[in-house]
N, C-alpha and C positions, 0 to 999 in steps of 0.2 A: 135955528144951529143944528150941524149934522152929527148921525153918533155913528157908531160902530156894532156891527151886528155880526158873529160869529156864530158859528154851529163845532160843539168838542165834543170826540166820541174820545170816550173813556172805556176801562175795566166794567164800572158797572153802569154804564148805559150811557144816555145821549143828554149833553146840557148846552142849552140856547143862552148865551149872553149875551146882552144886549149896551152897551158902555156908552159911554161920553169923545171925542176924541180927544178929552184934553186926560183921561186918564192914562196914567205913567204906567211903563211896562211892568214895573213892579208893584201897583195894585192890583191888575191884572192876577200877576202869576196865586196873590195874597190872595182874590175870590176865586182861581180855581183851587186852591188849596182848601180853601173854605167850602166851597161848594159839591167837590168831589172827595174827602178826603184823603188824597193825596198830595203826603208829605215835600217828596222831591220828586220831576218828571222833565223829560225835552216833550217838545208840540214839533207834529211835521203836521208840511200843508203842501198842496200842492200834488200835479204831478209829472217827472216821479216824486214821491216825495221828500220835501226837501226840509231840513231844520229850520225851525223860524226863530232868530236866535234875540231873546233877550236879556243876552248878558249886562247892555245898559237899561238899567231898573229904573231910570228916569225918560228915558226917551216917551212920547206918545205918543199911545196908538194910532192918532191917525197921520201920524210918520211911517209907523211899520205897514200900511197898508194891507191890513187886514179885512176890512167891510167886506160881508159874504163870504168870507172865508170858510170851507170844509179843512177844521184842526184834529188828528189827531196826538191823543195824550198818552203817553208812556211813561206806566213808574220806572225809576231807575233810583239805584243804591244811592242812599245822603252818603256824600264821601268826606263832610266837613267834619275837622276836628273834634265840633261838640255828638254831632253823632254818631264817628265810629269812638268816641269818650261812652257813650250812653250804651250803644250795641255792647262794649265790654263789661259795662256796668249791668247788665241786664243777663247776660252770661251768668258775674259773679253773682249776683241773687237770687239762680235757678242753681247754683251751683252749691251755695250757702241755705236754700230752703232747704234741698236735702239732706245738709249732714245738721241742720237742724233741729227734724225730726230723730234725728240718727243719736243726738245729745242726749234731746232729750230723755229719749228711750234709753240710752247708759246711762246715765245719771242718776234717772229717779231710782234704779235700781242699784247701785256701788253704796257702802258701806263706807262712811266713813272708817282710813284708818286708826288703827289702835292695837297698830305691833302684830297680825299680821299680814303676812305677805302673803300675795298673787303671785304664785309657779313663773307665769308668764310676764308681772311686771317686777324691771329689775329700781333697786331703792336709785342704782345711779349704775351705768355700763360706760367701758372706756375702751378706744383704741386707740392707741400709740402715733404718736405724731411727727417720728423721725425729723423731719428736718422742720420742729419748729425748738430745733433742743431737745429732744428727748420730752416732749410735753407732750399732752392724753387731749385726745376730745373726748370729753365727756357730759351723756347726758344728766339733764339736771329735772328729778321728775318733777312734777303741780299733782298741787291735791286737787282732786275728783270735787269743782266748788261751784260750775259753770262759768266761771271765769278763770279757766286754766289757760286760756292764750293771752288774758291782761296779765294775767302775772307771768308768763313766761316771757314778755317783750318787755316786762318791767324794768330788771338789770339794763337793759341796752336802753332805754331811755328816758326812765326816770327815776335812778337809782335811790333816790335820794328822798322818793316821797313814801313813807310808811307805807300807807293804807292803797294802794296804787289799780285797784282794777274801778274804784269808784271814779278815781281821779283819771280815770283815761278813759272810759268809758262815757262820764260828761264831755269831756273834749273833743271826742270822735262825735256826739251830740251837736253838741258849738257848732264843728266843721263840717257838718252834714246841714242841718240851718241856715247858715252862710252861703254852700251852694246847690241852693237847689234848681238850675239849671241845669247842674247835671245829678244828683240824688234828684230824682222826682220820682211823682208815680207810679212811673212806666219803668225806672229802674229798681224801686224799693218793693215795689208790687201793691205800697202802700201809702199812704199821704207822709212826707216828713215826718210832720207832729207825730203822724203811731208809731213809726219804725223808733222816732227816737226814743220815747213813752218808753215802750219793750226794751231799747237799750240798755236803757236808767236802773231800770228793773236789776236783781240780784241775779236772777234764773236765767235772761238771755245773753247767748254762747256767742261769741264773736266767728268771724272765719274771711273771707277771704273779701268783702268791705270793708270794715273792718282794719284789718293790717293796711292795706291802699289807702286806706285816710291817715291812720298812723304813720304811712311812710311819709305821705305829703307833710305832716305836721312834724313832722322831726326830719326832714332830710336826710332817710337812711331807708336803702332798701331791706325789704323784711323777706328774707324766702326760706317757705313753709320745704321740708322732706317729705314724700310719702311711705310709712315706711311696707306698706303693702304693693308698692307699684314702683318704690323705690324713682318715681318721679321729685323734677325740682321745680318748682311755683314761686318765681320770683314774680313782687308786691316792690312796683316804686323802679322809672329808668332812667338816668342818668344819674344815678346818685354815686360818693367817691366811698362810701363804707353800708356795709351790707350786716345785719344780723341775722339767726339761724336760732328757726322751731323747729321739731319732726312732728309730722300729725301721722297718729294712729288711724285713724278712722274716726272714732270718738273723742279724741283726747289729743291736745299740745302738752308738749312738754320742752325744756329753754337746751339746747344744744352748743356749749360753751370751751374754751382752750384751758386747760390749768398743769400744773405744770407736774399732779400726781392722781393716782384714781380716786385719792380718799384728802386733799388738800380740801378745807373749808370755802363756801363762797365765797369769800372775799378773795382770793385772788384772783377768781373767776376774769377771763378776760373775754368777750360778749360783745364785743364789733369788732370789724373783719376787712380790711383793705377790700374793696370789688375788684380789686387785679389779682384776689389773691385765693387763684381756683385750685389751692392748695385743700384753701378751709371747706370747699362743697363737694371736692372726692372724699377728702374723709370722714364728711357727715353721712354723706352717703354711705359708707365701707359702716359706719356705727349702723345705720339703718341696716343695711342688708345682716346685720348682726340679729339686732329686730327681728329682722323679718324671720328669720330662720328658729328662733326661736318660738313665733306664734306671738311676739307685740305687737295684733294687729285688730279687730275689728272690721271680717268683711261683712261691709251693711248689706250685701244683696240678701242675703239669707235671717235677713232679721222679720220674727213675727211680735207687728207693735199693735199693742189694745190702751184703744181713748182711755182710759181711768177717771172720765168723769160722772157723776151721778145718774142715771137713766141710759146714757149711751152706750152701747155694745160694738161699735164698732171696728174690726178687726181688719188690718194689713199689712203691707210693708211698707218701708221709708215714704216711695215715694206719694201711695196714696194716704199715708201720714200729713205726710205736708200740704195736701189736696185737701185734708179735712180738716185738716187747720184753720184752710185761708176762705171755707163756705162757713164755717160756726166761730170761728173762736179762739177753736177747746185746744187747750196746751200743754195736759194731765197727759203724759203719755206711756205706760210704761214695754219694758220687752219681754217678752212669751220667751222663758228659759225654756231647753231641753231638758226634759228628766228622762 
């Protein structure tokens, strides 16, 4: 029985492949992926080089007349929906990892509210919304308890749940474990099991990944408005409604529509039609006021210390994230300027 022998030149060297004529193009592709570590590529052979058409995964190598060929393997970007989602999730993980260290440092030094107010931290701030019959866009400030994101979103997602943070944490955890193709080690930077174990604890803060998951579960777009940059970060596409949160660099608060600045929470409107851009404009006006009052943390200037006994690590936010990934340490504090 004959066979197919080809020489494949790839970025890391040269590979000699000897296969049966009966191998399919799909088997050949998987073999090259395994041996070269390149997940997506194009093959060229001959002179001038021409692309080897492997679009029919069931065609046999014998039918392709590749025996004795010298083939060049060139990596390309995988544009499949799964790969695109994976890259997007990787970006979210990187962003959340930086925010994780920021929140750990900030919330470890935060003191519980006891009637004393931070001059930069309003109890409630509002801006008029004339288009909504003299309504007001109001900031509802959440507690500093590592669950500010979940509490901020609870009014729009699970208003009937008395203790929403652990409820939402558990829902996100179950979703991640049932969607391992998207939420894998490559995107989470740890195994789904380890990520979920941390998520279910009260010391884990939420971020972009959690907002994306909750958007999928509740079929609503979740928009975070950044106080420092005034940028708007939407999570979830093709939705009919959205809810709004405000991000100050280390903390999330809820943005609502109310009849007036001093009305109770029960009167809040927390879901907005996706086509109503006025809600986003009012939210940015609210963020601008907070920006002028200094209601944000510039994480580029934060100095963080690891508080694990015997560890003397000191550095910035990015370094804290790297230190945590290497050592597993989770206890950080921000060093305040004196």
